C-alpha positions as CSV (number, residue, x, y, z in Angstrom):
1,M,2.0,-6.6,2.8
2,Y,-1.4,-8.8,3.5
3,F,-0.5,-11.6,5.5
4,H,-2.7,-13.8,6.6
5,P,-4.4,-14.0,10.5
6,L,-2.3,-17.6,10.9
7,F,0.9,-15.4,11.0
8,T,2.0,-12.1,12.1
9,E,4.2,-9.7,10.3
10,K,6.6,-10.0,13.5
11,E,6.9,-14.1,12.7
12,V,7.8,-13.1,9.3
13,N,9.6,-10.0,9.2
14,C,13.7,-10.2,10.3
15,N,14.2,-10.3,14.3
16,C,17.2,-8.1,14.1
17,G,14.7,-5.3,13.8
18,C,16.0,-4.4,10.6
19,G,12.7,-4.0,9.1
20,K,12.9,-6.0,6.2
21,A,9.9,-7.2,5.6
22,F,10.0,-10.3,2.4
23,Y,8.0,-13.8,1.9
24,N,8.1,-16.3,-0.9
25,P,3.8,-16.1,-1.9
26,Q,4.8,-20.1,-2.3
27,H,6.8,-20.9,0.8
28,Y,4.1,-18.6,2.6
29,D,1.3,-20.5,1.4
30,R,2.4,-23.8,2.2
31,M,3.2,-22.4,5.5
32,L,-0.7,-21.5,5.8
33,R,-0.9,-25.2,4.3
34,L,1.4,-27.1,6.8
35,R,0.3,-25.1,9.7
36,N,-4.2,-25.8,8.8
37,L,-2.7,-29.3,8.5
38,I,-0.9,-29.8,11.2
39,G,-3.3,-29.3,14.2
40,I,-2.0,-27.6,16.8
41,P,-0.2,-24.0,17.6
42,L,3.6,-23.8,15.3
43,V,5.9,-21.4,16.6
44,V,8.1,-19.5,14.2
45,T,11.4,-18.4,15.6
46,S,12.8,-17.4,11.9
47,W,11.4,-16.5,8.5
48,C,13.1,-13.8,6.7
49,R,16.4,-12.6,7.1
50,C,18.7,-9.8,6.1
51,V,21.8,-10.6,5.1
52,A,23.9,-9.0,8.4
53,H,21.7,-10.9,10.5
54,N,21.8,-14.5,8.3
55,K,25.3,-13.6,9.3
56,A,25.1,-13.4,12.9
57,E,22.3,-16.5,13.0
58,G,25.0,-18.5,11.1
59,G,23.6,-18.8,8.0
60,S,25.5,-19.5,5.3
61,D,26.0,-17.1,2.1
62,T,23.1,-19.1,-0.2
63,S,20.2,-19.5,2.8
64,S,17.1,-19.5,1.9
65,H,15.7,-17.0,4.7
66,L,17.3,-14.8,2.3
67,D,14.4,-15.1,-0.2
68,G,11.9,-15.3,2.7
69,C,11.2,-19.0,1.5
70,A,12.4,-20.8,4.8
71,T,10.5,-20.4,8.8
72,D,12.8,-22.2,11.7
73,I,9.8,-24.0,13.4
74,K,10.7,-24.2,17.6
75,A,9.8,-27.9,18.4
76,I,10.8,-29.3,20.9
77,N,9.0,-32.2,21.7
78,P,9.6,-35.6,19.7
79,I,5.3,-35.8,18.5
80,T,6.1,-32.5,17.3
81,R,9.0,-32.8,15.2
82,V,7.7,-35.8,13.4
83,K,4.2,-34.0,12.6
84,I,5.8,-31.3,10.7
85,A,8.3,-33.1,9.5
86,F,5.5,-35.5,7.5
87,Y,2.9,-32.6,7.0
88,A,6.3,-30.9,5.5
89,G,6.2,-33.3,2.9
90,L,2.7,-33.1,2.0
91,V,2.9,-29.5,1.1
92,G,5.3,-29.5,-0.7
93,M,8.5,-28.8,1.4
94,R,11.7,-29.2,-0.4
95,G,14.6,-29.1,2.4
96,L,14.1,-29.8,5.9
97,G,16.6,-29.7,8.9
98,L,16.4,-30.8,11.8
99,G,18.6,-28.8,15.1
100,P,18.0,-29.6,18.3
101,D,14.7,-27.3,19.3
102,F,14.2,-26.4,15.9
103,I,13.1,-27.5,12.5
104,H,13.8,-25.4,9.4
105,L,11.9,-26.3,6.6
106,D,11.6,-24.3,3.1
107,S,11.1,-24.0,-0.1
108,D,13.8,-22.8,-2.0
109,F,13.2,-23.9,-6.1
110,H,16.7,-22.6,-6.9
111,K,18.4,-25.8,-4.8
112,P,17.8,-29.5,-4.8
113,P,14.4,-31.1,-3.8
114,N,14.5,-34.1,-1.4
115,R,17.3,-31.8,1.0
116,F,17.4,-33.3,5.1
117,W,20.3,-32.8,6.9
118,V,20.6,-32.5,11.0
119,Y,22.3,-29.1,12.5
């Protein structure tokens, strides 16, 4: 699998070490555009997940991480959170969830657009 220099295999692969390495090309493209537009480094905390790891993380059975079309980004300060949220809309993200120290972004076309929630 080819990875653009802005994202490493470690960032995209399942964090549990199972070896699952899958990403949705449209979501990957949106993440590249977001990273280029935002002008600050984005720290990926979760992208692709296997079923077991998703369950351990408290993810739903329909989590977009299972299909490689969701990414959690570390975002601890308000300015970073606002920038990510603003540019996420510009690059076509369909779902945005705000956590206490991260933002979930997804491009899942199996779910309605313009979804927003708080963890």
